[in-house]
Structures are given as structure tokens and as C-alpha cells.
C-alpha positions, 0 to 999 in steps of 0.5 A: 367764750367761757363765763366767769362762773363756769371756771371757778373750780376744776371738778368734773364737768365744771368747764365748758365742753369746748374747753375739754382739752384744757379741763383734762390738762388741769385735772392732770396737773391736779394729779401730778402736783402735790398738795394743790389746795384749790381747784380753780384754774388760776390757783392750779397754775400758780401752785404748779409754777411754785412747785416747779420753781421749788423743784428747779431750786432743789435741782440746782442745789443738788447739782452744786453739791455733786462735785464735792460728793464725787470727790468724797467717793473718789477719796473713799475708793482710793482708801480702799473703803469702797472696794472692801465693801464690794468684797463683803457684798458680792463675789464676781463669778464671771465677766464677759464683754462683747464688742457690738456696733462701732469700735466703742460699744460693748455688751457687758455680762457680769455673773455675781453672787450676793454674799452679804447685806443688800446693795450688791446690785448697786455696787456692780452698777457703780463699778460699770459707771465708774470708768469712762463708759456711758451706760445705755441700759442695764438689767439685773436678773436671776438666771436660775431659780436653783441659785437665787443668790447668783445674779447677772447684770447685763449692760450696754455701754459705750466708751466715751469719745477719744478713748478706744478699748478692746474687749479684753481691756474692758474686761480687765478694767471691770475685774480690777474693781472687784479684787478677789 
């Protein structure tokens, strides 16, 4: 059983040896939770609880704002603003799609060239996510050091339930997001 004097702070070796796992967990909390002022176990746990409560409240607030942000982005897209920014930032060189797994899973390869300010990779990612696709993973790479402005985005996507799509339909859909 731990004595009261041995649990006053969380500095190394201040807890009894039989509670080493608890000591390690408390030290981990000290590293993960910002601005923990005190190092006794009760204070660490209280400050962790308060921090998690603040994170939860902020998450709820942001989730409530998301529908209005989505509508705002849709309005921008309908007005052509999003598409015009895509035109300035990148040029699509090639879009390839290949069906894998079931009839709703695809690999998408988009070869594109950066034209303007940073943000082109994000525009390609948003274009992929815009449609009824669940992106399982995606990556961006520079396929050739000779052409550093040419980039390739590869994404593994799955068409959402209730929808079927051919490779050509998916390719045409993606190309529709990048007018020439």
C-alpha cells in the first residue's frame, strides 16, 4: 500500500515501485496534456479531465458549425469560384481509374501539374472527396525529379452504398471537377 508522502508528486521514482505502471501512465499524461501545472497524481487527473472536457466541447462546437460550412462551400462551387481556383493552381494531365476488390472499390491515379500558389494537392484531394466516395487512403508523390511540378495523387476509394459506378463513369466524374 502506498504511503501518502510517497504520492505527493510525479517526479521520477516518487511512487512506490509496485505502482510503476501507474507512474508511467501519469508521466505519459504529463507529456500529452498541455499546461499541467502540478505533478501530484490527483492534480494530473483533474487537469486531464478538464482538458478532455474542453476538447469535447470544442469538438461539439465545430461539428455544429460544419453543416453551415458545407453549405457555404457548395454555394462557392455552384458559383464557379472553387473551379476557377482549381484552374489557377493546377492542370490535370491524366486521370486513370481501375476497379479493385468489389464492384464499388477503385484505385484512382491523377497526374497533375502545379501552376500557381500552394494548395493544389488539397484541391485534388477535395475533388476526390467531393463525390460519393469514401477515401480509404491517398498519397501524393513527385514521380520524376526532372519535372518537380508534376505530381501524382493515388487514392483508394470506395463508392458509397447504394451507388454503382464504372471506371469510365468515375474517371469522367473526376475530370468534371477540373475544367480545361
